[in-house]
Structure formats: structure tokens, C-alpha cells
N, C-alpha and C positions, 0 to 999 in steps of 0.2 A: 592825582590825588595820593598822598601818603597813607603808609598803615598807621591805623589807630591803636596805640597801646592797649592792654587789656584793662579793663574798668567795669564798673557796674557792679551788680549783685554777685557777692562773693560765693553765696552758697550755690548759686546757679553754676558758676566756673568750678566748683568743687564737685557738683555733680556731673559735668561732661567729662572732667578730668577723671572721676573714678569709673565713670562708663567706659572710657577709652581702655583703661587697665583692666577692666572686667569682662569686656567684650570677648566671646571666643568665636573666632571666624576663621574659615578655610585659609586664608592668606596671612593669618596672624598679624593684624592691624598693629598691636604694641610694638613690633619689631619694626614694621614700616615707619613709625612714628620716630622711632630712636635714630633710623638711618635717614629720614626725610633730609631733603635738600634744606640747606641753611641752618641743620642742626649739627650734633656731633661734635668735632674739634673745632669748628671755626671759632673765630672770636668776634666781638663787637668792636665798634670805633674806639671804645676805651680800653680795650683789651680783655675784657672779661669773657668767659666762654659764654656761649648761648645754647649748649648743647642739651639743656633741660627739655625733654619731650613735652612736659606738662605746659610750658609756655607757648600761649596761643596769642599771637598779634593781631587780635581784633576785639572790637567793642562787644559787650554783652547788654542785650534788652529784656525787659522784662515783657511778657505777652501784652499787658496791658498798655505799654508804650507803643508796640506795634499796631495794637486794635486801635488806638487813637490816631496813629498815621494814617491809617486808612480808613479811618471812620468806620470801624467794625468790619472791614474786609467787604463792603457793600459792592455790589455789581458794577456801578459805574467805575470803579477803580480797578476792575479787572483786566490785566494785560494780556493774559495767556494761561495756558494750561497745558502741563505734560506729564511725564511719568513720575516726576518727583510729587506735583501737586499744582496749586493755582499760584499766578504770580500776580500782585497787586503793586499797584503805583501808589505812593505814600508820601507823606512829609513829617520828617522827625521835628517832634514839638521843641526838642532841645537845642537844635542847631538851624531849624528851618530848612534843612536840606531835602530836595527831593531824591527819593529812593525807590528802588524797586524791591519788593520783600516777596520772597517765596516760601510759601507753607506747605509743609510736608503733609501729603495725603496718608493719615495712619492706615487706610485701605489700599494704598497706591502699590505700584512696582517697585519702588525704592523705599529703603527703610534706614535705621539708624547708622547703618556701616557707611551708606553712601552719604549721609548728612556728616558724619565726622571726617570722612575721607575729603569733602570738600572744604570743610572749616580749616583743615590742616593744610591742605595744599595751597588755597588760595592766601592763606596767613603767611605761607612761607616762600610763595613764589610771587615774584611782581615784575611785571613787563608793561609796556605800552600797549601791546596786543593781547594782554589777558584783562577780563573784567576785574575790577576792583571789590573786593570783599570788604564791606564797612564793619559787619558784625553778625550775630546770631542770638537766637533765643532759645533756650532749653529748659523752659519752665514747665515742670510737671511731664505731662506727655505731649507738650508742645514743640515741635522743631520748626523753626524758622530761619531763613537766612537774609541777610540785608546786603544788598548791592548798590553799586552806584547806578543811577538810571541811566539808561541808554535810548535816547529820544527817538531814533529812527527805527526801532524794533529790530526784528531778526533780518538776515539775509533771505531766508525763505518768504518773509513777508513781501519782499521785492521782486522775487524771481517766480514764484509759484501763486501763493496767496493774495495776489493784486487785488487791492479795493479799487472800486471806480474811481476814477481821476487822479490815481497815484501816478506820480511820474515814473516811466521804466528806466532800467538804468542803462546808461550809454556804455560804449566800449571802454573809455577811459576810467569810468567808475568801477566797471566790472574789475579791470586789471588792477587798480588801486586796492580794490577789498581782496583779491586773490594774494597779491604780494603781502598785505599786512596779515592775514590769516595764516601764511607761510611762515612769516617772520615770528608770530606767536609760538607756532609748533617748533620752529628751530630753536627758539629759546628753551622750550621744555626738553628738547632731544639734545642740545650742545652745551647750552649754559647752565641747566640745572646738573646737580651733581649730588646723588647720582641722576642719572637722566629720568625724565617721566614719560610714560606712555600715555597718552590723553584717551585714548580707546573710544572717544565718542564724538568724533568729528563729523559734522553734518551741518547742512544750511541752516537749520533752527537753531543751533548752538554758537552761531557768528552772530553776534549783535554788533548794531552799527550805532556811533555817536554823531556827532555834529561832523558835516563834510563826509559822511559816508566811512568814518573810521572805524574800522573792525576790531573786534575783541573777542576771543574764545572766552565762553561762558560753560557752565556745567561741569564741573570736575568730579562728580561722586563716582564714577566709574575708572578713573585715572589710576595708574598702578606704577610703582617704580620700578624702572627698567634694569635688565640685566648688568652686572657689574662683574669686573674680573674676566675669567674665562669663559662665564655663561654667555649663551648666544641667545637664550630667549627665557620668558617666564611663563610658567604652565599656570594656567587658571580656568577657571569656568568660562564659557563663551557668554559674553555679554555684549551690548551694543544694539545698533539698529541695523534690521534687515536692510540690504542692499548697499551697505557702507562697509560692513567686516570682509576683511581680506580673506581669500579663499582657505589659505594654509590656517589661518588662526580659525575660522569657523569649523573645520574639518578635524584639526588637533588640539584645539586649546592652547597652542604655543603662540605667545605674544612676543613681537618684536616692534623696533623703531619702524621698521619696513610697513608693519601692519597699520600704523598712522599714515604712512606714505600713499598706501593705497586708498585709504578712505578721503585722504586730501585729493588724489587723483578724481575721485568720483566728484567731490564738490567743485573741482575746477571745471570738469565736463558740465556740471549743472550750471555753472556761471557762463560758459561758453553758448551750450545749446538751449538754456532755458528749460531743458527737460527735468523731470524727476529722477532720482535713483530707481525708484520702482513706481510705475505708473500703470494700474491695472485698467485704466480706461483706454490705453494704447491698444492697437493691435497685437497678437500674441507673440509675434517676433520682435516687438518693439517695446514690452513692458519693462524689460531690464535693461537700464542705460548702458552697460559696458557690453552686453550683449549686442545690442543695436549699433554701438560704435565701431565695435572691433573690424567688422568688415570694411567700414567706411575709412578707418585709419590706413587700409593698405593701398587706396587710390586717391592721390592727391587731388585729382579732378574733382572728387566727391565732397571736398573738405567746405565748399561753400553751403553744401546741403546740411552740414552740421550747425552752422551759426544759426542762433536764436532768431525766429522770424520777426520778433518784435524790434531785433536791430534794424530791420528794415535796409539791411545792405551797408548800414554806416558803421564799417570797420576795416581797418588795413588788411589788405589781403595777406602780406607777409606776417602780420602780428597774428592772425587767425592760425596761419600755418603752424607758427611757433609755439602759440598757446597750445594747440592740438597735439604737438609734438611731446609736449612737456606731460600733458594730460595722459597721453598713451604711454609714456615711460612709467609713470607712478602707477597705473593699473594693469601692469604685466602680471601674468599669473605667478611666475617665479619671482619669489621675494628678492632674492640676489641680483634680478636684473633691474629692480627699481632703484632710482637716484636716492642718495640721502637727501635730507630735507635742505640742507646748507646751498645744494647745487640748485634745488627747485627755487630758492630765495633768490639766487643770483639772476636765474633766467627772467623770473617774474619780475623783479625789481627793474631789470631792464626795460621789459616790455611795458611796464607801468610808467616807464620815464619817457617813452615814445608817443607822446600825445597825438592823438589822432585829431585832425583836422578835415572834415567831410569836404569842405570846399577846396582845399590844397589837393585832396585827394583825387578829386574830379578832374583838376586841370592836369596832375601828373600823370594819371591813367589816360589821357587822351593822347599822351607823346611816349609813353614807354609802354613795353610789354608787361604782363603780368610777372612780377617778382617770384622767384624761384629759391627755395631755402638752400643754403650751402650744403653742398655734400661732401662728406668724409673720404679722402683717398683710401683706396685699399692700401691695406697694412698700417695704417694709423690707429 
């Protein structure tokens, strides 16, 4: 789905633009808007400059239109609820398009700043593995975001909050989701200019379309990354407990490697079926990384880390390699973590190696368990 040019209530657009200019926040949002990816000195296909920070490539809606789309936000249309507010399924009367409509909770954890950042980021960034923003509503004190509808819900729905009768994710699907999510992150880090730090990567923010195609969503906490000789961005610590990189949690210094750490947590969840933080587990197993680190040191225990719901239906070599990638991503020292492009390369390869349980059974009866290649000393 392509971007929809600005249209709708001009007064609404004036209000949101004025709000952007007048907002006084610690991160100086107006400066970020001027430097945002896709603005500045770049030109459109017709040669004209598109560096106007007031330009928002998303449709505007009135509150009445979105209330009609959701039948007054009735309970039957509710898809979920998060820090931002409630998300409802709706159908736009003007286009008959099915959409997801997120309504800002005025008493919630996130506010106008996050709303504005999300509108800006998703209007300026476009990739097959990022959710499409169709438009927004800023009528009076109402703040709503309108997205494409993702029919399979979130990755969390399929890993942790599994409803009765729902199909469990097989190995091939898990690797496909991991590779796609990594490609979305790679776009933010390597293709956007300046780079964007996502800052809120977690299973509930990875939405799934037809065929389990993953897309990153919820960009309210996103930050423009360091440019030039700067090595990090200093900011207040935000995000979700269990996913924050240790150096960011301790110092507030945010880098692209902070996102890589969060991705490592998500990859571990995909492989193990465990939550980043699970207080229902025994004391030493509540934190996923703390539980996994000792097991990373002994390859004979790798099979203990596979999600029991896989019922042994996974390739041994693929499990070893996926765990190796996760282990590198969650290293405590940020400079020891890989760049996301290398993670994409590894996971794209793993996703291409389709696992066939029947072929694996025949093969394993003739061959010894495969071992990952070892790097020679000095290399």
C-alpha cells in the first residue's frame, strides 16, 4: 500500500502542525522533524524539494469518521490494548477499507509527543516490514492513528498468549518472522538517513499479515540515531522492561546496538517460546537472558532451549545457528554485538533452509549430529 497524500480537514492539519512547532520537549522534537529521514535536501521525482517539515504524507480523519468506522468503538471491535490506548478494528466508509484504529488514552502512559513522533516516522519511512500508517485524527483533544489491518495479530499472540485451537508456530514460520523483523530493523538503521533507533522492539510490536509476514509497529518511542562523529544519543530511558540493553538502562546512552540487543531478546523468545520476563517461573528462570547465558556455553544443552511446543520438529544445525545469533545480539558489551545487517544475512539464510521433519528423520538415522563450523585460531 502506497502513502496517501495529505487530505481532509485543513483546520485539523493546521492544529497538528502548530502543535509540533509549539511543543517543548527535552529532545527538541522540532529539530528532529527538520532532520527527519526523507526531509531536508532531498528532492521528489519531479525535482522539487520536499524538505518542508510541515509536510505529513498521511490522510487526516475526523473523529466522527473513525467513530463510524468502529461503530462507536464498541467492545466487539476491540483488538487489543497497550500503553498508548485501545486498538479497534474498523472499516472506513469512504473506501470500504478494513483498518486498525489506535485511540490515545488521555490518562495513559504515552501522550502527544509519542503520537506526533509516530505520525512523522511512519509518514517518512516506508518498507515492506514496517506497518503502513494510513492516517491520523487530531480533533480537539482526540488523538487517533489509523493503520493497515494485520489479520494475524502480533507475534506475542502466537508465542505467549495462545488462544485455544490456535495453530502453533512451526520452525520455518519462526525463522521467516525473525528474518522479516530483522529486515525492518535493518531499514531503520542502514537505509534511513539519518538512521532511526526503534527503541521499543518486542513481540507485541511485531504484527503479522497474511502468510505470517511480519511488520514492525508502534514508533512512538523512535529516535533519530547519532550522526557524524557522535557515538550515541542521550535520552531518558524508555521502553519495556526485559528488552532494554543494559548500557542504555544504566546510562541513558542510546545506540543502534541497543536495538540489536532488543532484537536478540525477541529472537530468543521465538526460539524458546519463553517470555523476556516471566514471574511465574522459578527465581533463576524469570529473566530470559539470565536463564539462557549459562546454556549458551554448552552446546549439549542447546536442545533444552528449543520451545517444547516445537515437539522436536526443528533442524539441529539450524537451532545451533539461530541460538548463536541470539547469543551474539544479547552480549553485555555493546561493541561485541553484530550490526543488524549481519543478523539479516544469517537469518535470511536460516529462513531459506526449509525444514522437512520427514527428511530430517531419514537423514538423522544415517548421519551423526551436525556440528557448527569452528573458526580457526588467528582468523
